[in-house]
C-alpha positions in Angstrom: -34.8 -93.3 26.9 -35.6 -90.8 29.9 -38.9 -91.5 31.6 -41.1 -89.0 33.2 -40.4 -88.9 37.0 -44.2 -88.2 37.4 -45.1 -91.9 37.5 -46.1 -94.8 35.2 -47.1 -93.9 31.5 -50.6 -94.5 30.6 -52.6 -94.0 27.4 -51.1 -91.9 24.6 -47.9 -91.4 26.4 -47.5 -95.2 26.8 -48.0 -95.6 23.1 -45.3 -93.1 22.2 -42.8 -94.6 24.5 -43.3 -97.9 22.8 -42.7 -96.1 19.4 -39.5 -94.7 20.6 -38.2 -98.1 21.9 -38.9 -99.5 18.6 -37.0 -96.7 16.8 -34.0 -97.2 19.1 -34.0 -100.8 18.3 -34.2 -100.1 14.5 -31.3 -97.8 14.9 -29.2 -100.5 16.6 -29.7 -102.8 13.7 -27.7 -101.3 11.0 -29.1 -97.7 10.8 -26.6 -94.9 10.5 -27.3 -94.1 14.3 -25.9 -97.6 15.2 -22.6 -96.1 15.9 -24.1 -95.3 19.3 -25.0 -98.8 20.0 -23.3 -101.1 22.5 -20.4 -103.4 21.4 -21.1 -107.0 20.5 -21.7 -109.3 23.7 -18.8 -111.8 24.3 -21.2 -114.8 24.5 -22.6 -114.1 21.3 -26.1 -113.3 22.5 -28.0 -110.1 22.5 -28.4 -107.4 19.9 -24.9 -107.9 18.5 -25.4 -111.6 18.0 -28.5 -110.9 16.1 -26.8 -108.5 13.8 -24.0 -111.0 13.0 -26.4 -113.7 12.4 -28.6 -111.7 10.0 -28.0 -111.6 6.1 -25.2 -108.9 5.3 -26.6 -105.7 4.0 -25.5 -104.6 0.5 -22.8 -101.9 0.4 -24.6 -98.5 0.7 -24.5 -96.3 -2.5 -22.8 -93.0 -1.7 -24.9 -89.9 -1.8 -24.0 -87.6 -4.7 -22.2 -84.5 -3.8 -24.8 -81.6 -4.0 -24.3 -79.2 -6.9 -23.7 -75.7 -5.7 -26.6 -73.4 -6.6 -26.5 -69.7 -6.9 -29.3 -67.0 -6.7 -30.1 -65.0 -9.7 -27.6 -62.3 -10.4 -28.3 -58.6 -10.3 -27.4 -55.8 -12.6 -23.9 -54.4 -12.2 -23.7 -51.1 -10.4 -22.2 -48.6 -12.5 -22.6 -44.9 -13.6 -24.1 -44.4 -15.7 -26.5 -47.4 -15.1 -26.7 -50.2 -17.7 -29.7 -50.0 -19.8 -30.5 -53.8 -19.8 -29.2 -56.8 -17.7 -30.4 -60.5 -18.2 -29.7 -62.2 -14.9 -28.3 -65.7 -14.7 -27.2 -68.1 -11.9 -23.5 -68.4 -11.7 -20.5 -67.3 -9.6 -19.9 -64.1 -11.8 -16.3 -63.1 -12.7 -13.4 -61.8 -10.5 -9.9 -61.0 -12.0 -7.7 -64.0 -11.2 -4.0 -64.8 -11.2 -4.0 -66.5 -14.4 -6.6 -64.3 -16.1 -5.8 -62.2 -19.2 -7.3 -60.0 -21.7 -7.4 -61.5 -25.3 -8.8 -60.1 -28.6 -11.1 -62.2 -30.7 -10.2 -63.0 -34.4 -10.4 -59.8 -36.6 -10.4 -57.5 -33.6 -6.9 -56.1 -33.7 -8.2 -52.6 -33.6 -9.0 -53.0 -30.0 -5.5 -53.5 -28.8 -5.5 -50.1 -27.1 -8.8 -50.8 -25.3 -7.5 -54.3 -24.2 -4.2 -52.9 -22.9 -5.9 -50.2 -20.9 -8.4 -52.7 -19.2 -5.6 -55.2 -18.5 -3.6 -52.5 -16.8 -6.6 -51.2 -14.7 -7.5 -54.9 -13.6 -4.0 -56.1 -13.1 -4.4 -58.8 -15.9 -2.0 -59.9 -18.6 -2.7 -58.7 -22.2 -2.3 -61.7 -24.7 -3.3 -60.1 -28.0 -5.4 -62.1 -30.4 -5.7 -65.4 -28.9 -8.4 -68.0 -27.9 -10.0 -67.1 -24.7 -9.1 -69.5 -21.8 -10.4 -70.0 -18.2 -10.9 -66.6 -16.5 -10.3 -64.6 -19.5 -11.9 -61.4 -20.7 -12.5 -61.4 -24.5 -12.9 -58.2 -26.5 -14.6 -58.7 -30.1 -15.5 -56.3 -32.9 -18.2 -57.0 -35.4 -21.3 -57.5 -33.4 -24.5 -56.0 -34.8 -26.1 -53.1 -33.0 -26.4 -49.4 -32.9 -23.1 -47.0 -32.8 -21.5 -47.1 -29.4 -23.5 -50.1 -28.3 -22.2 -53.4 -26.7 -23.0 -56.8 -25.2 -21.1 -57.9 -22.2 -21.7 -61.7 -21.2 -20.4 -63.3 -18.1 -20.6 -67.1 -18.4 -18.5 -70.2 -17.7 -16.0 -68.1 -15.7 -15.3 -65.8 -18.5 -16.2 -62.3 -19.9 -17.0 -61.4 -23.5 -17.5 -57.8 -24.6 -18.6 -57.3 -28.2 -19.8 -54.3 -30.2 -20.0 -53.0 -33.7 -17.4 -50.4 -33.1 -14.5 -49.6 -30.9 -16.2 -47.1 -28.8 -18.9 -49.5 -27.9 -16.5 -52.2 -26.7 -14.6 -49.4 -24.8 -17.8 -48.6 -22.9 -18.4 -52.3 -22.2 -14.8 -52.2 -20.6 -15.8 -49.3 -18.5 -18.8 -51.3 -17.2 -16.6 -54.2 -16.3 -14.1 -51.8 -14.7 -16.7 -50.1 -12.5 -18.4 -53.2 -11.4 -15.1 -54.7 -10.3 -14.1 -51.6 -8.6 -17.2 -51.3 -6.8 -18.1 -55.0 -5.8 -14.9 -57.0 -6.6 -16.8 -58.8 -9.4 -18.8 -58.7 -12.5 -22.2 -60.5 -12.0 -23.2 -63.5 -14.2 -25.6 -62.8 -17.0 -25.7 -60.4 -20.1 -25.7 -56.8 -20.2 -27.1 -55.0 -23.5 -26.2 -51.3 -23.5 -26.2 -48.4 -25.6 -26.5 -44.6 -25.3 -29.7 -42.7 -25.7 -27.8 -39.6 -27.1 -24.9 -39.5 -29.6 -23.3 -36.3 -28.2 -22.6 -36.4 -24.4 -19.9 -34.2 -22.8 -18.3 -31.3 -21.1 -17.6 -27.9 -22.1 -14.7 -25.8 -20.7 -14.0 -22.3 -20.9 -10.1 -22.2 -21.2 -9.9 -18.8 -22.6 -10.9 -16.7 -19.5 -9.0 -19.0 -17.1 -5.9 -21.0 -17.9 -6.4 -24.8 -17.2 -3.2 -27.0 -17.4 -2.9 -29.8 -19.9 -2.7 -32.3 -16.8 -6.2 -30.8 -15.4 -7.8 -31.5 -19.0 -6.4 -34.9 -19.1 -7.7 -35.9 -15.8 -11.3 -34.7 -17.1 -10.9 -36.7 -20.2 -10.2 -39.8 -18.1 -13.2 -39.0 -15.9 -15.3 -38.5 -18.9 -14.2 -41.9 -20.4 -15.2 -43.8 -17.6 -18.7 -42.0 -17.5 -19.1 -42.8 -21.2 -19.1 -39.2 -22.3 -17.7 -38.5 -25.7 -17.3 -34.8 -26.3 -15.0 -32.1 -24.8 -15.7 -28.6 -25.9 -12.7 -26.1 -25.7 -13.7 -22.5 -25.8 -10.1 -21.2 -26.1 -10.5 -17.6 -27.6 -12.3 -14.9 -25.7 -12.0 -11.2 -24.4 -9.5 -12.3 -21.7 -7.3 -14.7 -23.4 -6.3 -16.6 -26.4 -4.9 -19.9 -24.9 -3.4 -22.1 -27.7 0.0 -21.4 -29.3 -0.5 -19.8 -32.7 1.9 -20.0 -35.8 -0.3 -17.5 -38.1 -0.9 -14.9 -35.4 1.5 -15.3 -32.4 0.7 -11.9 -31.3 -2.6 -12.6 -30.1 -1.5 -15.7 -27.7 -1.7 -15.0 -24.0 1.3 -15.6 -21.8 -0.4 -18.6 -20.1 -1.4 -21.0 -22.8 -1.4 -24.7 -24.1 1.5 -25.4 -26.5 0.5 -27.4 -29.7 2.5 -30.3 -28.3 0.4 -30.3 -25.1 -2.8 -30.0 -27.4 -1.5 -33.1 -29.4 -1.0 -35.0 -26.1 -4.6 -34.0 -25.0 -5.9 -35.2 -28.3 -4.3 -38.5 -28.2 -5.5 -39.3 -24.7 -8.9 -38.1 -25.9 -8.9 -40.5 -28.8 -7.9 -43.4 -26.6 -10.9 -42.7 -24.5 -13.3 -42.2 -27.5 -13.6 -38.5 -26.6 -13.8 -35.9 -29.4 -12.6 -32.6 -28.8 -14.7 -29.8 -30.1 -12.7 -26.6 -30.6 -14.3 -23.0 -30.6 -13.2 -19.7 -31.8 -15.9 -17.5 -31.0 -16.7 -14.7 -33.5 -17.6 -11.9 -34.3 -18.1 -11.1 -30.6 -15.7 -12.5 -27.7 -12.6 -11.6 -29.8 -11.0 -9.1 -27.3 -7.6 -11.0 -27.4 -7.5 -10.5 -31.0 -8.6 -6.9 -30.7 -5.8 -6.1 -28.1 -3.3 -7.2 -30.8 -5.1 -5.5 -33.6 -7.0 -2.4 -32.2 -7.9 -1.2 -35.7 -10.5 -4.3 -35.9 -12.4 -2.8 -33.0 -16.2 -2.0 -33.6 -17.0 1.7 -32.6 -20.5 3.0 -32.2 -21.9 6.3 -33.3 -21.4 7.7 -30.1 -17.6 6.6 -29.8 -18.3 3.7 -27.6 -16.1 0.6 -28.1 -17.9 -2.6 -27.0 -15.5 -5.0 -25.6 -14.7 -8.2 -27.8 -16.6 -6.9 -31.0 -15.1 -6.7 -34.2 -16.2 -4.5 -37.0 -17.7 -7.0 -39.4 -17.8 -4.6 -42.3 -14.0 -4.6 -42.2 -12.4 -7.3 -44.4 -9.3 -7.4 -42.3 -11.3 -8.9 -39.5 -12.6 -11.7 -41.4 -9.1 -12.4 -43.0 -7.6 -12.8 -39.4 -10.3 -15.1 -38.2 -10.2 -17.1 -41.3 -6.4 -17.6 -40.7 -7.1 -18.8 -37.3 -9.8 -21.1 -38.4 -7.7 -22.8 -41.0 -4.7 -23.1 -38.7 -6.5 -24.8 -35.9 -8.9 -26.9 -38.2 -5.8 -28.6 -39.1 -4.6 -29.1 -35.4 -8.0 -30.7 -34.4 -8.9 -33.8 -36.4 -12.2 -34.3 -34.7 -15.5 -34.3 -36.6 -16.8 -31.0 -35.1 -16.1 -27.3 -35.2 -17.8 -24.5 -33.1 -18.1 -21.1 -34.6 -19.6 -19.3 -31.7 -21.7 -16.3 -33.1 -23.2 -15.5 -29.7 -23.6 -12.1 -28.0 -22.5 -9.7 -30.8 -22.8 -6.5 -28.9 -24.0 -4.5 -32.0 -27.2 -6.7 -32.1 -27.9 -6.1 -28.4 -28.4 -2.4 -29.0 -31.9 -1.1 -29.0 -31.6 0.1 -32.5 -28.4 -1.5 -34.2 -28.9 0.4 -37.4 -28.9 3.6 -35.6 -26.1 2.8 -33.1 -23.7 1.4 -35.8 -24.5 3.2 -39.1 -21.4 1.8 -40.8 -22.8 -1.7 -40.3 -26.1 -0.7 -41.5 -24.7 0.9 -44.7 -22.7 -2.4 -45.4 -25.9 -4.4 -44.9 -27.9 -2.1 -47.3 -25.0 -2.2 -49.9 -24.9 -6.1 -49.7 -28.6 -7.0 -49.4 -30.6 -4.0 -50.8 -32.8 -1.7 -48.8 -34.2 -4.2 -46.4 -30.7 -5.2 -45.3 -30.1 -5.0 -41.6 -27.2 -5.5 -39.1 -28.4 -9.0 -38.4 -28.1 -10.0 -42.0 -24.5 -8.8 -42.0 -23.9 -11.0 -38.8 -25.6 -14.0 -40.4 -23.5 -13.7 -43.5 -20.4 -13.4 -41.4 -21.4 -16.7 -39.7 -22.1 -18.4 -43.1 -18.7 -17.1 -44.5 -16.8 -18.5 -41.3 -18.8 -21.9 -41.9 -17.6 -21.9 -45.6 -14.0 -21.7 -44.3 -14.2 -24.7 -42.2 -16.6 -26.7 -44.3 -14.1 -28.2 -46.7 -12.6 -29.9 -43.9 -15.7 -32.2 -43.6 -16.3 -31.1 -40.0 -20.0 -30.8 -38.7 -20.3 -27.1 -37.8 -22.0 -25.6 -34.7 -23.2 -22.3 -33.4 -24.8 -20.9 -30.5 -28.5 -20.4 -30.6 -28.4 -16.6 -30.3 -26.4 -16.3 -33.6 -29.4 -17.6 -35.6 -31.9 -14.8 -36.5 -35.4 -14.9 -37.8 -37.1 -12.8 -40.4 -33.9 -11.5 -42.1 -32.9 -11.3 -45.8 -30.1 -13.8 -45.0 -30.6 -17.1 -43.1 -28.1 -19.3 -41.4 -26.7 -22.2 -43.3 -28.9 -25.4 -43.1 -26.2 -27.7 -41.9 -25.3 -25.7 -38.7 -26.1 -27.6 -35.5 -27.7 -25.3 -32.9 -26.1 -25.2 -29.5 -28.9 -24.0 -27.5 -27.9 -22.3 -24.1 -30.3 -19.4 -23.7 -33.7 -17.8 -24.7 -32.7 -14.5 -22.8 -30.3 -12.8 -25.2 -31.2 -10.4 -28.2 -32.4 -12.4 -31.2 -32.7 -15.7 -29.2 -36.0 -17.7 -29.5 -37.5 -20.5 -27.5 -36.3 -23.8 -28.7 -39.5 -24.8 -30.7 -38.8 -22.4 -33.7 -35.4 -24.1 -34.2 -36.8 -27.6 -34.0 -39.9 -26.8 -36.1 -37.5 -25.5 -38.8 -35.7 -28.8 -38.8 -32.7 -27.8 -37.0 -30.8 -30.4 -34.9 -30.0 -29.2 -31.6 -27.5 -30.0 -28.6 -28.8 -29.0 -25.1 -26.6 -26.6 -23.0 -29.5 -25.3 -20.9 -28.2 -22.4 -18.7 -30.8 -23.3 -16.1 -29.3 -26.7 -15.3 -25.8 -27.1 -17.2 -24.0 -23.8 -16.6 -21.4 -23.7 -14.0 -20.2 -20.0 -14.0 -17.3 -19.2 -11.8 -18.2 -16.7 -9.1 -22.0 -17.1 -9.9 -22.5 -13.6 -11.6 -25.7 -12.4 -13.4 -28.1 -14.6 -11.2 -26.2 -17.8 -12.1 -25.8 -20.4 -9.2 -23.7 -23.4 -9.2 -25.7 -26.3 -10.5 -26.2 -29.5 -8.4 -26.0 -33.1 -9.5 -29.2 -33.8 -7.6 -31.2 -31.2 -9.7 -30.1 -32.5 -12.8 -30.4 -36.2 -11.8 -34.2 -35.7 -10.5 -35.5 -32.8 -12.8 -33.7 -32.4 -16.1 -33.8 -34.4 -19.3 -32.5 -33.8 -22.7 -35.9 -32.5 -23.7 -35.7 -29.6 -21.2 -33.8 -27.4 -23.5 -34.6 -23.9 -21.9 -35.8 -23.3 -18.5 -37.5 -26.2 -16.8 -40.1 -27.0 -19.3 -39.4 -29.8 -21.8 -40.3 -29.6 -25.5 -42.7 -32.2 -26.9 -41.3 -35.6 -27.2 -41.8 -35.7 -31.0 -38.6 -33.5 -31.2 -36.5 -36.0 -29.2 -34.6 -37.4 -32.3 -33.5 -33.7 -33.1 -32.1 -33.2 -29.7 -28.6 -34.9 -30.3 -27.3 -34.6 -26.8 -26.0 -32.4 -24.1 -22.9 -31.0 -22.6 -22.2 -29.5 -19.1 -20.5 -26.2 -19.6 -18.0 -24.5 -17.2 -17.5 -20.8 -17.9 -15.0 -18.6 -16.1 -16.7 -15.3 -16.0 -14.8 -14.6 -12.6 -11.9 -16.7 -13.2 -10.2 -16.3 -9.7 -13.4 -17.3 -7.9 -12.2 -21.0 -7.9 -9.0 -22.8 -8.1 -8.7 -25.8 -11.0 -9.1 -28.4 -8.1 -12.2 -26.6 -6.8 -13.8 -26.6 -10.3 -12.8 -30.4 -10.6 -14.6 -31.1 -7.4 -17.7 -28.7 -8.1 -18.4 -30.4 -11.3 -18.0 -34.2 -10.2 -21.5 -35.0 -9.3 -23.1 -32.7 -12.0 -21.1 -34.3 -14.5 -22.0 -37.8 -13.3 -25.8 -36.8 -13.2 -25.6 -35.6 -16.8 -23.8 -38.8 -17.9 -26.7 -40.8 -16.4 -29.5 -38.7 -18.3 -27.8 -38.6 -21.7 -27.0 -42.4 -21.6 -30.6 -43.2 -20.7 -33.2 -40.4 -20.6 -35.7 -42.4 -18.6 -36.3 -41.8 -14.9 -33.5 -43.4 -13.0 -34.4 -46.3 -10.9 -31.7 -45.4 -8.1 -32.4 -42.7 -5.5 -30.3 -39.7 -5.6 -28.5 -40.8 -2.4 -27.7 -44.2 -3.8 -26.3 -42.7 -7.0 -24.4 -40.2 -5.0 -22.7 -42.8 -2.9 -22.0 -45.0 -5.9 -20.4 -42.2 -7.8 -18.3 -41.3 -4.8 -17.0 -44.9 -4.4 -16.4 -45.3 -8.2 -14.6 -42.1 -8.4 -12.7 -42.4 -5.1 
């Protein structure tokens, strides 16, 4: 002990010194700090002698090794964010050298998903086998809504289970993103499902040729974002972009071969993306009219509006039906888009006066009250009847549905709502009040129009992320929440009005953040918990 140089100790200081001396003595009599005490005296006297004469102490019981503790886990950081995560204490999961991807009994249908995930994470695929240490197990048959999944990390293993293959696939996307972003998947249980059944991207490949490789890259991107629809608008005034056997004369020089289309479809199926083809009619058929000029609609003044066929001419219907039958067989997906927007005859101030041949055909078919809009609606219904035997769900643009006519659009047509500005187009509520089901392609937020003509501006991911929801169908005002179930989802749309304004690479870069923001809002329509800056940084990291 060191003593104060200021003189003898008195009072409390003296008491403290005495206690300290007692402590030192105790330490020298077998305490763990006795290692610092002096060696035994050779004469057998002193502290060491006292120790040797005392009753030997029992052998000390070793202290147990402390169990490692972990903080409660946090939700994985993914795009879109998972809807629910139950935290737990544990190390989480990381890919290890002995880990593999296995299938639970009865889950052979997940082989493609398992092989994909194994390749992405550098793991072995072992097929249907019992899960071992460090493994990822995929399982079908769990209860839940379509496309839902449960992902559990426990005891050093991962289990992803869902009621269908799509749900399990989305669980593998969550695992992939979490590992890419942080190196691990946190302990605990993710329970996840989409808010909307239709979620995707629409691409105008008619006005601008996009290569098969570019479309395949978008499909991979969409799969990771849990988007499930790719709309292909492949016929318009500027081009017809898929090889045709029934009418090769209409096909543009730059086009996709059917072999390329089948390759695209195979990749899309592996990523649970349904391709929705569209042959737009009776407008937007300029490529067909170029090869068949006799189908051109002509006004009373001799005007020939671009892309509009004469719907009173049976030959126009015959050629379009030929194409519908041909491509309905090529595309195996559950949807077909009939177009029906912007038929120029109906955008005239007085359609009956401007196109007397159409007015005459309408009166002959529907009586004195028949109008051009009835003829156009009947055209839409007839094209629907051509495709309906395939069992596909049929879609049409909202400005192809008209009110107050003799003829009404078929009840099974889904409304693809993009505008309230065109002739005949109405606000969303009348469609919803009539019981129509609707997909949101709001041109205020979701239209990426090359060259920004007609007051369009390139949409931003931030605006979609912070302001838009699937209820915002037209403009910036949402429809009442009671119609939420009738709004089936949304697609982000690329239109190539000025096709040379951007390259393929520029389009891909320009839509990256808006598409990610859309994926968040159709997967979970609630207000996001992450800030835009955090979401943007995470998206950039995961897609880099």
